[in-house]
C-alpha positions as CSV (number, residue, x, y, z in Angstrom):
1,M,110.7,73.2,89.7
2,T,107.7,75.7,88.8
3,I,105.7,77.2,92.3
4,A,102.6,79.1,91.8
5,V,101.9,82.3,94.0
6,R,98.8,84.2,94.2
7,T,96.7,86.3,96.9
8,L,94.2,85.2,98.4
9,D,90.5,86.1,100.2
10,D,90.6,89.7,98.9
11,G,94.3,90.2,99.4
12,A,94.2,88.6,102.5
13,W,96.7,86.2,102.3
14,I,99.6,84.8,99.8
15,S,99.0,81.4,98.5
16,V,102.0,79.6,97.4
17,N,100.9,75.9,95.5
18,D,97.6,76.5,96.9
19,S,98.5,76.9,100.0
20,R,97.8,79.9,102.8
21,Q,101.6,81.0,103.5
22,V,101.9,84.8,104.2
23,S,99.0,86.6,106.1
24,V,98.0,90.4,106.3
25,S,97.5,90.3,109.9
26,D,101.8,90.5,110.6
27,V,103.7,93.7,111.4
28,W,106.8,93.9,109.3
29,T,110.0,96.3,109.9
30,L,111.1,98.4,107.1
31,S,114.1,100.3,107.5
32,R,114.0,104.1,107.0
33,G,113.2,104.8,103.6
34,V,109.9,106.4,101.6
35,F,107.3,104.9,103.2
36,C,107.5,107.6,106.2
37,D,110.5,108.7,108.7
38,C,110.2,106.2,111.5
39,E,113.3,104.3,111.8
40,P,112.5,101.4,111.6
41,A,108.6,101.8,110.5
42,Y,106.6,99.1,112.1
43,V,104.1,98.2,109.3
44,L,101.1,96.5,109.6
45,L,100.0,95.3,106.3
46,E,96.5,95.8,105.0
47,A,95.9,93.9,101.8
48,F,98.4,92.3,99.4
49,V,97.5,93.8,95.7
50,D,99.8,91.4,94.1
51,V,102.4,88.8,94.4
52,S,106.1,87.7,92.0
53,V,108.8,85.8,91.8
54,D,112.3,87.2,90.8
55,G,114.6,84.7,90.9
56,S,114.5,82.5,94.4
57,I,112.5,85.8,95.7
58,V,108.7,86.0,96.7
59,F,107.9,89.8,96.7
60,A,104.4,91.2,97.7
61,D,103.0,94.8,96.3
62,A,101.1,95.7,99.5
63,V,99.3,98.5,101.7
64,G,100.5,99.0,104.5
65,Q,100.2,101.2,108.2
66,C,102.8,102.6,110.2
67,L,102.0,101.7,113.6
68,E,104.1,104.6,115.5
69,C,102.8,107.8,112.7
70,G,99.6,106.1,111.3
71,T,101.5,106.8,107.3
72,R,99.4,104.7,104.8
73,D,100.6,103.7,101.8
74,P,101.6,101.0,99.7
75,I,104.2,99.4,99.3
76,D,106.4,97.8,96.3
77,R,107.9,94.8,96.0
78,L,108.2,93.6,99.5
79,P,110.1,90.2,99.8
80,V,108.0,88.2,102.0
81,G,110.2,84.6,101.2
82,R,112.3,82.5,99.0
83,V,112.6,79.3,97.1
84,V,114.7,76.5,98.1
85,D,114.6,73.3,96.5
86,G,111.4,74.0,95.0
87,E,110.1,74.4,98.6
88,F,108.4,78.1,100.0
89,R,110.2,79.4,103.2
90,P,108.4,82.8,104.2
91,Y,110.8,85.6,105.8
92,D,109.8,86.1,109.6
93,P,108.2,89.8,109.3
94,E,110.0,90.7,112.7
95,G,112.9,89.8,111.5
96,V,113.1,91.8,108.3
97,Q,114.7,95.1,107.6
98,W,113.8,96.3,104.0
99,R,114.6,100.0,102.8
100,V,111.8,100.9,101.0
101,E,113.2,102.4,97.6
102,P,112.0,104.7,95.4
103,E,111.2,103.3,91.9
104,S,113.6,106.1,90.6
105,E,116.5,104.2,92.2
106,R,115.3,100.7,91.7
107,A,115.2,100.9,88.0
108,S,118.6,103.0,87.6
109,R,120.1,99.4,89.3
110,E,118.7,97.5,86.8
């Protein structure tokens, strides 16, 4: 089953099948990586710039700011949810432990 994903409202929302599902107003927990040195980093998303689906995982490219150290940077391929039996199931931003990886590390695994 095909689902439609896109950003809405100047990057404030991710829409799945024409329904607002994920908002930038959430704080995401990122494991230590290239975003900043905080472990974990509590990152307030400021805008979604793109959204894509890879297999059953929905990924967003976003811009965020660490609430502890103030680092503001782009985030590539943040997993925001998954598709199960044709339905979108968002991840809990507080429960996500995701390691931001440099582009070179991702490319070497693919």
